[in-house]
N, C-alpha and C positions, 0 to 999 in steps of 0.2 A: 776442314771443311769442304776444298774443291773435291777432294775423296767422294767422301758424303752426299754432298749435290748428285755426284757421275752415278752414284749408288742409285737414289731416289729415282734421276729422271731414266737410268733403266731398267727398275723396275714398273714404272709405269708405264712405259713402252711396251715391256713386256705382256702386264695385265690390263692395260687401257682396251684391246680389244676384247677381250673375256667379260671384261667390266659393261663394255656398251652392249652385247649381246644380251637378247634377253629370253629367257628359256621358256619357252610357250610347249603344251601340247594339245596335240585336238584330244577332245573326251573320245572315249574308247566306247562301245556299244556290247555288254554283257546280255547274254540272254535271263530273262528275269523269270521263266519258269519255276527256279529251285525256289524261288522266294514264298511260299507257301501263307503265312502267318497274315489271317485275314483283319481287317480295322479292328474292328470292335476286340481283339484279343489285343493286337499289339498300343492301343489307347488303354487297356486295362494292364498290362505289364508296364505301360510309364508310368500311368499312376502309384500301382506299386512300388516301383524304384522311387518315388518322391517319396512316399510312405517309409519305405525304409529309410531314407535320408534323415527325415523328419525325427523319427526312432532312435537315432545314432547322435542327432544335434540335442534331442530332449534327456538322452540318457548323460551325456556328458556334460549338461547342467546341475542334473542330479550329483553325479561325481564332483564337480565342481564345489556345490553347495557343501557335500558332506566333505571336503577337503579343508573347506575354511577353519582357520584357528579359532572362531568362536563355536564351532562344530565338534570339529577334532574327532572325524569318526573314518579312520582311515579302513577299514573294513567295508561298509558300506560305498567308500569313496572308489575303492576299488571294484568293486562289487560291480559297480555302475559306470564305470568307466570300461572296462570289459565289456559289458555287454553295448555301449555306445561302439565298439572297434566290434563286434559280432552285428550289429546293422549293417553297420558302414559293409564289410564284405556280404553282406547278402544284396545291396545294393550293384555290388559290383560284380556279383557273379549272374544277378540275372541282365545287369548289363552284357557281358560275356554271353549270353545266351543268346540275345538277342541279336548281337553281332554276329552269331555262329548262321544264324538264320536269316540273315542278311539283311537285318533292320538296323537302325540308326545310323546310317550309310550319310545323313542327312539331317541337316534341323538339330544337333547336337546340343547345342548351346542352349535349348529351352526345356531339356531332359533333366536337368535339377536346380533348381531356385532354392535360393537363401531365405531357410523358414527362421524365425525367433522360435524359442521354449515353449511350449503352451506354459511351463511355470517354472519356478526359480527358486523357490522355499517350499519347506516342509518342512509342518510341527515336530516330527518325530519318524526313527526308521520304518517304526510300521506304515504311518503314511504316505512314506515313499514305496515301501514294497504293494502298499495295494494299489500305488498311480500305477507303478511299473508291468502290474498284474493286469490292470484297465486297459494300459496300452499295449501291451501283447498280445489280449482278445482281440483290442480293434483290428493289430496286424494280422492275426491269425483270420478272423472273417473277412478282411479284404484279400489274402491271397485263395480263400476260399470263392469269393467274387470273380476273383484273376480265372480261375478252376472253371466256375461255371458258364461264362464267357467266353472261355475257347475249347468248351468242350459242346456244347450245345448251339453251334453255327451250323446253319441246314446246308452248307455248301460244303464246309471244311472241320469235320471234327479234329482238334488238332490232338490226336492221341500222348504225341513224345513231351509234350509239354507241359500237358496233365498228367503224366507219370512224374515227369521231373519235379514238379512242384509238389504233388503229394508225398513222392517219397523224402526229397532231399529237404523239403521247407515244411508243412505240415506236421511230421512227427517230431523235428526239433520243435516247431513254435508250442506242442501238447504237451513238451518233456519240461520245458521253459516256463511255461502255465503253471503247470504241477509244482516246479521247484518253488516258485516265487510263491506261491501260495502255503506250500509246507512253513515258508520261512516265514511269511506274516503270520502265520499259526503259532508257531515254536516262540515267536518273538510277544506276542499279546500275552501268550502263559508268563514267561518269564517277566514280562511287566504287571501282571497283576500280584508276582509272587516275591517279587523283586524291586518294584518301583523305581529304586535307588541306583542299582546297580545291573539290573537287567538287560540295557539297551549296550551298557559299557561291555558287558559279557560278551554279547552274543556279536559286537562289533567284534571283537579280539580273534572270537571264533570264525566270523568269516575272512580273519586274516590265516587261520589253521595254528594259531597259539595255544600255546595249553593256559592256563588259568591258574 
């Protein structure tokens, strides 16, 4: 016991000065001329990040719905869970872009707010696919508004951001919308011809399974 007490006392004797010292740094001054994003563009980008996060949460709710044992559509669940991950990745890309441009260096906590999903129940797969298509259209329209806000500023036309959103985001959105529209069309036809098995077969196809 004596040895232990001596060891603790020795440790405190060594560490006490360091623990008592408060680390502090004077704020640094860095030129801000390179930070060129305009407020209306920055505000639009912040809103777009919020929308991407909200879409991710909605897709998670859709995946959870189709995962329930009373619904049991693993193909639809995978489709929507994957879509949720994709929307989250979009939000991360936008955050990384704004950091690259010198934005988001303060007030980061207000960037993302937790939102409840708009819906948590769908009557069938067609209704869910059409909801997803409508949601993707809303996201696409929002991206177009960001582009307009960032290229119409009279003082600074943000060509780089506009090109980034057009090339990396809009094409993916348009392809995604076409894919969802095609899936909804195919499923509707299957349900018309095979009302009892149509959605079951379609769900298995979403998993890449042979019937």
